[in-house]
C-alpha positions as CSV (number, residue, x, y, z in Angstrom):
1,M,0.0,0.0,0.0
2,C,1.1,3.6,-0.5
3,D,2.0,6.1,2.2
4,V,-0.3,9.0,1.3
5,Q,0.9,12.6,1.7
6,T,-1.4,15.5,2.7
7,V,-3.8,16.4,-0.1
8,S,-3.5,20.1,-1.1
9,S,-6.7,22.1,-1.7
10,K,-5.1,23.2,-5.1
11,P,-5.8,21.1,-8.2
12,A,-2.3,19.7,-8.1
13,V,-1.1,16.1,-8.3
14,T,-0.9,14.2,-5.0
15,R,2.2,12.1,-4.8
16,G,2.8,8.9,-2.9
17,D,5.7,6.5,-2.3
18,C,4.7,3.0,-3.2
19,S,6.6,-0.3,-2.8
20,S,7.2,-0.3,-6.5
21,G,9.1,3.0,-6.2
22,V,6.9,4.6,-8.8
23,I,5.6,8.1,-8.2
24,L,1.9,8.2,-9.1
25,G,-0.5,11.1,-9.6
26,Q,-3.7,11.5,-7.8
27,V,-6.7,11.3,-10.1
28,F,-9.2,14.0,-10.8
29,M,-12.4,12.9,-12.5
30,L,-13.5,16.0,-14.4
31,R,-15.5,16.5,-17.5
32,W,-15.8,20.3,-17.1
33,A,-13.1,22.1,-15.2
34,L,-15.3,24.5,-13.3
35,L,-13.4,25.0,-10.1
36,L,-13.9,28.5,-8.8
37,V,-17.4,29.2,-7.6
38,P,-19.2,31.7,-7.2
39,A,-18.5,33.1,-10.6
40,T,-18.9,36.8,-11.3
41,V,-17.0,37.0,-14.6
42,S,-17.6,34.9,-17.7
43,K,-14.8,32.3,-17.7
44,S,-13.6,29.9,-20.3
45,V,-14.2,26.3,-19.3
46,I,-12.3,23.2,-20.2
47,S,-13.8,19.8,-21.0
48,F,-11.9,16.7,-21.8
49,S,-12.1,13.1,-23.0
50,P,-11.6,10.5,-21.6
51,L,-12.9,11.5,-18.2
52,W,-9.7,10.9,-16.2
53,T,-6.8,13.1,-15.4
54,L,-4.5,10.3,-14.4
55,V,-3.6,8.2,-17.4
56,F,-0.7,6.1,-18.6
57,Q,2.1,7.5,-20.7
58,G,1.2,7.2,-24.3
59,E,-2.5,7.6,-23.8
60,R,-4.1,10.7,-25.3
61,V,-6.4,13.2,-23.5
62,T,-8.2,15.7,-25.6
63,L,-8.9,19.1,-24.0
64,T,-11.6,21.3,-25.4
65,C,-12.0,25.0,-24.5
66,N,-15.6,26.2,-24.1
67,G,-16.8,29.8,-23.8
68,F,-20.2,31.0,-22.7
69,D,-21.9,32.6,-25.8
70,F,-18.8,31.9,-27.8
71,P,-19.0,29.7,-30.9
72,S,-16.7,26.7,-31.1
73,S,-15.2,28.2,-34.3
74,R,-13.5,30.9,-32.2
75,K,-9.9,30.1,-31.3
76,A,-8.6,29.9,-27.8
77,I,-5.1,30.2,-26.4
78,W,-3.7,27.4,-24.2
79,Y,-1.3,27.9,-21.3
80,Y,0.9,25.5,-19.4
81,E,1.3,26.1,-15.7
82,K,-0.6,29.5,-16.3
83,S,2.3,31.2,-18.0
84,T,3.8,29.4,-21.0
85,K,1.8,29.7,-24.2
86,Q,1.4,26.2,-25.7
87,H,-1.1,26.2,-28.4
88,T,-3.8,28.2,-30.2
89,G,-7.0,26.4,-31.2
90,H,-10.3,25.1,-29.9
91,T,-8.9,21.7,-28.8
92,F,-5.5,20.6,-27.5
93,R,-3.9,17.2,-26.9
94,P,-1.1,17.5,-24.4
95,S,1.3,14.7,-23.6
96,V,3.2,16.2,-20.6
97,S,2.1,16.1,-17.0
98,G,1.1,19.5,-15.6
99,C,-1.7,22.0,-15.3
100,Y,-3.3,23.5,-18.4
101,S,-5.6,26.5,-18.8
102,C,-7.3,28.1,-21.8
103,Q,-8.8,31.5,-22.6
104,F,-11.0,33.0,-25.2
105,Q,-10.2,36.6,-26.1
106,D,-13.0,38.3,-24.2
107,L,-13.4,35.8,-21.4
108,A,-11.4,35.2,-18.2
109,L,-8.8,32.5,-18.0
110,S,-10.2,29.1,-17.2
111,N,-9.5,27.1,-14.1
112,P,-6.7,24.7,-14.7
113,V,-7.0,21.0,-15.5
114,C,-4.0,19.1,-14.1
115,L,-3.0,15.9,-16.0
116,T,-0.6,13.2,-14.9
117,F,1.0,10.9,-17.5
118,T,2.5,8.0,-15.5
119,S,4.6,5.0,-16.2
120,A,3.3,3.1,-13.1
121,P,2.2,-0.4,-13.8
122,L,-1.2,0.1,-12.0
123,I,-3.4,3.1,-11.3
124,L,-6.7,3.7,-9.6
125,Q,-8.9,6.3,-11.3
126,G,-11.6,8.1,-9.3
127,P,-12.7,11.4,-7.9
128,T,-11.4,12.9,-4.7
129,S,-14.5,15.0,-3.7
130,V,-18.1,14.3,-4.4
131,F,-21.5,15.5,-3.1
132,Q,-23.9,13.4,-1.2
133,G,-26.1,11.4,-3.6
134,D,-23.6,11.4,-6.4
135,S,-22.8,8.3,-8.4
136,V,-19.1,7.4,-8.1
137,V,-17.0,4.9,-10.1
138,L,-13.5,3.8,-9.1
139,K,-11.5,1.9,-11.8
140,C,-8.4,-0.1,-11.3
141,R,-6.3,-0.2,-14.5
142,T,-3.0,-1.9,-15.5
143,R,-0.6,-1.0,-18.3
144,S,-1.4,-2.6,-21.6
145,N,1.8,-4.7,-21.5
146,L,1.1,-6.0,-18.0
147,K,-1.3,-8.9,-17.4
148,V,-2.7,-9.6,-14.0
149,K,-5.0,-12.4,-12.9
150,Y,-7.3,-10.3,-10.8
151,S,-7.7,-6.9,-9.1
152,I,-8.8,-5.9,-5.6
153,I,-10.0,-2.5,-4.5
154,Y,-9.6,-1.5,-0.9
155,K,-11.1,1.2,1.3
156,N,-9.0,2.0,4.4
157,D,-7.2,-1.4,3.9
158,K,-10.5,-3.3,3.8
159,V,-11.6,-5.1,0.6
160,V,-14.7,-3.4,-1.1
161,S,-14.4,-5.0,-4.5
162,N,-12.9,-8.2,-5.9
163,G,-12.7,-6.7,-9.3
164,S,-11.3,-3.8,-11.3
165,T,-14.3,-1.5,-10.6
166,F,-16.1,-0.3,-7.6
167,N,-19.5,1.5,-8.0
168,I,-21.1,3.8,-5.4
169,P,-24.7,4.5,-6.6
170,Q,-25.4,7.3,-4.1
171,A,-22.4,8.6,-2.2
172,S,-22.8,9.3,1.6
173,R,-20.5,10.2,4.3
174,E,-20.0,6.4,4.9
175,N,-18.0,6.4,1.7
176,I,-15.4,8.9,2.9
177,G,-12.0,7.2,3.0
178,Y,-8.7,6.2,1.3
179,Y,-9.0,3.9,-1.7
180,T,-6.3,1.9,-3.4
181,C,-6.2,-1.2,-5.6
182,K,-3.9,-4.1,-6.1
183,G,-3.3,-6.2,-9.2
184,V,-2.3,-9.8,-8.5
185,K,-0.1,-11.4,-11.2
186,G,1.0,-14.5,-9.3
187,P,1.3,-16.0,-5.9
188,M,4.4,-13.9,-5.1
189,E,3.9,-11.0,-7.4
190,S,1.4,-8.0,-7.1
191,F,1.3,-4.3,-7.8
192,S,-0.2,-1.5,-5.7
193,S,-1.8,1.7,-7.1
194,N,-1.9,5.2,-6.0
195,T,-4.3,6.3,-3.2
196,V,-7.5,8.2,-3.8
197,H,-9.0,10.1,-0.8
198,I,-12.7,10.5,-1.4
199,N,-14.4,13.3,0.6
200,V,-18.2,13.5,0.6
201,E,-19.9,16.8,1.3
202,G,-23.5,18.1,1.4
203,F,-24.5,20.2,-1.6
204,P,-24.6,23.9,-0.7
205,T,-27.7,25.9,-1.5
206,P,-27.2,27.9,-4.7
207,V,-27.7,31.6,-4.5
208,L,-29.0,33.6,-7.5
209,T,-27.5,37.1,-8.0
210,V,-28.1,39.6,-10.7
211,R,-25.7,41.9,-12.6
212,P,-26.1,44.8,-12.7
213,L,-27.9,45.2,-9.4
214,K,-30.2,47.9,-10.8
215,P,-30.7,47.2,-14.5
216,V,-32.4,49.8,-16.8
217,V,-35.5,48.6,-18.7
218,G,-34.4,47.1,-22.0
219,S,-30.8,46.5,-20.9
220,L,-28.8,43.3,-20.7
221,V,-29.0,41.4,-17.4
222,T,-26.8,38.5,-16.3
223,L,-28.1,35.9,-13.9
224,I,-25.4,34.2,-11.8
225,C,-26.0,31.0,-10.0
226,E,-23.4,31.1,-7.2
227,I,-22.2,28.0,-5.3
228,Q,-20.0,28.4,-2.2
229,L,-18.1,25.1,-2.2
230,F,-16.3,23.7,0.8
231,S,-13.0,24.3,-1.0
232,P,-12.3,27.0,-3.6
233,N,-10.5,24.5,-5.8
234,T,-12.1,21.1,-6.2
235,D,-12.7,18.4,-8.8
236,I,-16.5,18.7,-8.5
237,Q,-18.2,19.1,-11.8
238,L,-21.3,21.3,-11.6
239,Q,-24.2,22.0,-14.0
240,F,-26.7,24.8,-13.9
241,Q,-30.2,25.7,-15.1
242,F,-32.1,28.9,-15.0
243,F,-35.8,29.6,-14.7
244,K,-38.4,32.5,-14.9
245,N,-41.6,32.0,-13.0
246,K,-40.7,28.3,-12.6
247,Q,-40.3,27.9,-16.4
248,D,-37.0,26.9,-18.0
249,L,-35.4,29.9,-19.7
250,G,-34.2,27.6,-22.4
251,S,-30.7,27.2,-21.0
252,G,-31.0,23.5,-20.2
253,W,-28.3,22.0,-18.0
254,S,-25.0,23.8,-18.7
255,P,-21.6,23.9,-17.1
256,F,-21.8,27.7,-17.1
257,P,-23.0,29.4,-13.8
258,E,-24.5,32.3,-15.7
259,F,-27.3,33.2,-18.1
260,K,-27.8,36.4,-20.1
261,I,-31.1,38.1,-20.7
262,P,-30.5,40.3,-23.7
263,A,-33.3,42.9,-22.7
264,I,-35.3,42.9,-19.6
265,Y,-38.6,44.8,-19.2
266,Q,-40.8,43.3,-16.5
267,T,-40.3,43.8,-12.7
268,S,-43.0,41.3,-11.7
269,D,-41.2,38.1,-12.9
270,F,-39.4,35.8,-10.4
271,Y,-36.1,34.2,-11.4
272,S,-34.3,31.2,-9.9
273,C,-31.6,28.7,-10.7
274,K,-30.9,25.0,-10.1
275,A,-27.5,23.4,-9.6
276,K,-26.3,19.8,-9.4
277,S,-23.2,17.7,-9.9
278,V,-23.0,15.8,-13.2
279,T,-22.9,12.5,-11.4
280,S,-26.2,13.1,-9.5
281,E,-29.8,13.2,-10.5
282,T,-30.6,15.3,-7.5
283,W,-30.7,19.1,-8.1
284,H,-30.8,22.0,-5.6
285,E,-32.8,25.2,-6.2
286,S,-31.8,28.7,-5.3
287,N,-33.9,31.5,-3.8
288,E,-36.3,33.3,-6.1
289,V,-35.3,36.8,-7.1
290,Q,-37.5,39.6,-8.4
291,I,-35.3,41.9,-10.5
292,P,-36.0,45.6,-9.8
293,V,-36.0,46.9,-13.4
294,H,-35.4,50.6,-13.3
295,I,-37.4,52.8,-15.7
296,P,-35.7,56.0,-16.8
297,V,-37.5,59.1,-15.7
298,S,-39.5,60.9,-18.3
299,K,-39.1,64.5,-19.3
300,P,-40.6,66.6,-16.4
301,V,-43.2,69.3,-17.1
302,L,-42.6,72.7,-15.4
303,T,-45.9,74.5,-14.7
304,L,-46.3,78.2,-13.7
305,T,-49.2,79.4,-11.4
306,P,-50.7,81.8,-12.2
307,E,-49.9,81.3,-15.9
308,D,-49.0,84.9,-16.4
309,S,-45.3,85.1,-17.3
310,T,-45.1,88.8,-16.6
311,P,-46.1,89.2,-12.9
312,L,-45.8,92.4,-11.0
313,E,-43.1,92.9,-8.5
314,G,-44.3,91.6,-5.2
315,D,-46.6,89.0,-6.7
316,K,-46.4,85.4,-5.6
317,V,-45.7,82.8,-8.4
318,T,-45.4,79.0,-8.0
319,F,-43.5,76.6,-10.1
320,S,-44.5,72.9,-10.1
321,C,-42.4,70.1,-11.6
322,K,-43.6,66.5,-12.3
323,A,-42.4,63.6,-14.4
324,Q,-45.1,61.2,-15.7
325,R,-43.1,58.0,-15.4
326,G,-39.8,56.6,-14.0
327,S,-38.7,54.4,-11.1
328,L,-39.0,56.0,-7.7
329,P,-37.4,57.7,-5.8
330,I,-37.0,60.8,-8.1
331,L,-34.8,63.8,-7.3
332,Y,-36.3,67.1,-8.5
333,Q,-34.3,70.3,-8.9
334,F,-35.4,73.8,-9.7
335,Y,-33.1,76.3,-11.4
336,H,-33.2,80.0,-12.1
337,D,-30.9,80.3,-15.1
338,E,-28.2,77.9,-13.8
339,D,-28.6,78.7,-10.1
340,L,-30.1,75.9,-8.0
341,L,-33.2,77.2,-6.1
342,K,-34.5,74.0,-4.5
343,E,-34.2,70.2,-4.6
344,A,-36.4,67.5,-3.2
345,N,-36.2,63.7,-3.2
346,V,-39.6,62.1,-3.4
347,S,-40.9,58.6,-3.3
348,N,-44.4,59.3,-4.6
349,W,-46.0,60.7,-7.8
350,K,-46.9,64.1,-6.3
351,A,-45.6,67.2,-8.0
352,V,-42.9,69.2,-6.3
353,Y,-43.4,73.0,-5.8
354,V,-41.3,76.1,-5.2
355,S,-42.9,79.5,-4.6
356,L,-41.4,83.0,-5.0
357,I,-42.4,86.6,-4.1
358,V,-40.9,88.1,-7.2
359,T,-38.6,91.1,-7.5
360,A,-36.9,92.6,-10.5
361,K,-33.9,90.3,-10.1
362,D,-36.2,87.2,-10.5
363,S,-36.6,87.9,-14.2
364,G,-35.0,85.2,-16.4
365,S,-35.3,81.6,-17.4
366,Y,-36.5,78.8,-15.2
367,H,-36.4,75.0,-15.6
368,C,-36.5,71.9,-13.5
369,S,-34.8,68.5,-13.8
370,A,-35.7,65.0,-12.7
371,H,-33.2,62.3,-11.8
372,N,-33.4,58.6,-10.8
373,D,-31.1,55.7,-10.9
374,A,-31.8,55.1,-14.6
375,G,-31.0,58.6,-15.8
376,S,-32.1,62.3,-15.8
377,Q,-34.2,64.7,-17.8
378,R,-34.6,68.4,-18.1
379,S,-37.9,70.3,-18.6
380,Q,-38.6,73.0,-21.1
381,A,-37.8,76.5,-19.8
382,V,-40.3,79.1,-18.7
383,T,-39.2,82.7,-18.9
384,L,-40.4,85.4,-16.5
385,H,-40.5,89.1,-17.2
386,I,-41.1,90.8,-13.9
387,R,-43.2,94.0,-14.3
388,V,-41.7,96.6,-11.9
389,P,-44.0,99.6,-11.3
390,L,-42.4,103.0,-11.6
391,S,-41.5,104.9,-8.5
392,Q,-42.4,108.6,-8.2
393,P,-39.8,110.6,-10.2
394,V,-37.7,113.3,-8.7
395,L,-37.2,116.6,-10.7
396,T,-33.9,118.4,-10.0
397,L,-32.3,121.5,-11.5
398,T,-28.7,122.1,-12.5
399,P,-27.1,124.4,-11.5
400,P,-28.8,124.2,-8.1
401,V,-29.3,127.9,-7.6
402,T,-32.3,130.0,-6.7
403,Q,-31.8,132.6,-9.4
404,V,-30.2,132.8,-12.8
405,F,-29.9,135.4,-15.4
406,E,-32.0,135.4,-18.5
407,G,-30.0,133.7,-21.2
408,D,-28.3,131.2,-18.9
409,M,-28.3,127.5,-19.6
410,V,-30.3,125.3,-17.1
411,T,-30.8,121.5,-17.1
412,F,-33.8,119.7,-15.6
413,R,-33.2,116.0,-14.6
414,C,-36.1,113.6,-14.2
415,E,-35.2,110.4,-12.4
416,S,-37.2,107.3,-11.2
417,S,-35.4,104.9,-8.8
418,K,-37.1,101.8,-10.2
419,G,-39.3,100.7,-13.0
420,S,-39.2,98.3,-15.9
421,P,-37.7,99.8,-19.0
422,P,-38.2,101.2,-21.5
423,I,-39.3,104.4,-19.8
424,L,-40.7,107.5,-21.5
425,Y,-39.7,110.7,-19.7
426,K,-41.5,114.1,-20.3
427,L,-40.8,117.6,-18.9
428,W,-43.9,119.7,-18.5
429,H,-44.1,123.5,-18.3
430,N,-47.5,124.9,-17.3
431,N,-49.1,121.6,-18.3
432,V,-47.5,121.7,-21.8
433,V,-44.9,119.2,-22.8
434,L,-41.6,121.0,-23.1
435,G,-39.6,117.9,-24.1
436,S,-39.7,114.1,-24.0
437,Q,-37.1,111.2,-24.1
438,S,-37.4,107.4,-24.2
439,N,-34.7,105.5,-22.3
440,P,-34.5,101.7,-23.2
441,H,-32.6,101.0,-20.0
442,G,-34.4,103.2,-17.5
443,G,-32.8,105.4,-15.0
444,S,-33.1,109.1,-15.9
445,A,-33.5,111.8,-18.6
446,S,-32.1,115.3,-18.8
447,F,-33.6,118.4,-20.5
448,S,-31.4,121.4,-21.1
449,F,-32.3,124.8,-22.5
450,T,-31.5,128.6,-22.4
451,V,-33.6,130.6,-19.9
452,I,-35.9,133.3,-21.4
453,S,-38.8,135.2,-19.8
454,K,-41.6,133.0,-21.2
455,Y,-40.3,130.0,-19.3
456,S,-41.5,131.5,-16.0
457,G,-44.1,129.2,-14.4
458,G,-44.5,125.7,-13.0
459,Y,-42.5,122.6,-14.0
460,Y,-42.8,118.9,-13.3
461,C,-41.9,115.6,-15.1
462,T,-43.6,112.3,-15.7
463,V,-42.3,108.8,-16.2
464,Q,-44.3,106.1,-18.1
465,N,-43.7,102.5,-19.0
466,A,-46.0,99.6,-20.2
467,W,-47.5,99.2,-16.7
468,G,-48.3,102.8,-15.6
469,Q,-47.3,106.5,-15.2
470,K,-46.0,108.6,-12.3
471,Y,-45.7,112.3,-11.7
472,S,-43.0,114.2,-9.9
473,E,-43.6,117.0,-7.4
474,S,-43.9,120.5,-9.2
475,R,-41.4,123.2,-9.2
476,S,-41.8,127.0,-10.0
477,L,-39.5,129.2,-12.0
478,I,-40.0,133.0,-11.8
479,I,-38.1,135.5,-13.9
480,V,-37.6,138.9,-12.3
481,A,-35.7,141.7,-14.0
482,N,-34.1,139.2,-16.4
483,Q,-33.2,137.0,-13.5
484,L,-34.5,133.5,-13.1
485,F,-35.1,132.2,-9.6
486,I,-36.5,128.9,-8.4
487,D,-39.3,128.4,-5.9
488,L,-38.5,125.2,-4.2
489,N,-41.7,125.1,-2.3
490,P,-43.1,121.5,-2.8
491,H,-46.6,122.7,-2.1
492,S,-47.0,124.9,-5.1
493,D,-50.5,125.5,-6.4
494,L,-49.5,124.8,-10.0
495,A,-52.1,122.7,-11.7
496,Q,-51.1,119.2,-13.0
497,P,-52.7,117.4,-16.0
498,D,-55.3,114.8,-15.4
499,S,-53.9,111.3,-15.1
């Protein structure tokens, strides 16, 4: 019998020292080399024929590189011991012991398949790790040039088969142990095989996850059936199947732990997956998952109340913003030109409001935006033109003196501190328009003239825009002995024109 060394968790060859002095490799029964689970990235997967990884020198093993959603016509790159490029092609037939990996261009590197080509006279082929309920076959083989009368298979040094095969229909923890075989050639001549340590574990419950976590309606979604194995590297062969509302999605049993939905629309469907080992008829089902399909927010509508886009200064105006569709919650933002006025995150379909007591500076463009996890939209703009009533104008005289000589130049200035332009300014003398000016920017207007005797009398000015007219207080000019002086009495009895 062999003295078995500690078995590594890595898919490497277990070595033992046998009485024949031949170093033998531990067997790995794999059809699909799917070793690292859970899988979150599409990986290349290796299949091979025959189903054993421990074979005699001179025997051929054909490795095939498989890629999820990749046609077999695509070429793959093969690597030896993860670093040395060996071959380019869909299949590869190595003849040297070691670990081999393959990779399609857009997929991750596969997990390795470790092969052992041995010159030993006798080998025992079988798996090292199985799930409860799996069907297991152990096979004792001799080299083609070696004839033995009979073979014996042992478990923990006890005979379990007087033949070259040992079948376990449904593996249980009772089958855990160290297995070897012996080939008897004659009364004094026999050969011992390598040792296979079989470990039997319960099948873990698969977990279905979705990538991306928050898909947008109509986008690609990948379902991933995750299995957390008792060892990250194992010779267990797994198969997966995916379902929607308990109906097969058409995937069938596959060695790939993922399934792609090209475009997803419904949020009410329930998805699940099943997983099993290839040597078992018993499958295990995951949790059901309802995928929260996110609907992009629609273009919001900005509404003004009252609808008048030319309110008076001091009026109250209210903007409301609402999107008609989109996944909740929705973040609404209000802008005056590009300045943020307000934002609100809502989880219902009510409109969001912002109210203003408007002043002249509130004129300009307004819009709102709506944002959710699937995107953002901006409303059409609404432009406000704030109507600012005119203030009472002030009439001043330059130079500010009380008397001037006839023939001097004087200037009347009419000024209103506020009011929406354009503004029409008029200077009145004894209720007759002496002059008028229109200022497109507002502010003030000036009227200059040379003083003569007929200009004695009362003066005032008016300002007028699209929303009203205002009068200044009156002023009197009296010319005495060719001298003009100003009566600055604000309570003059000069008549004013009817408004």
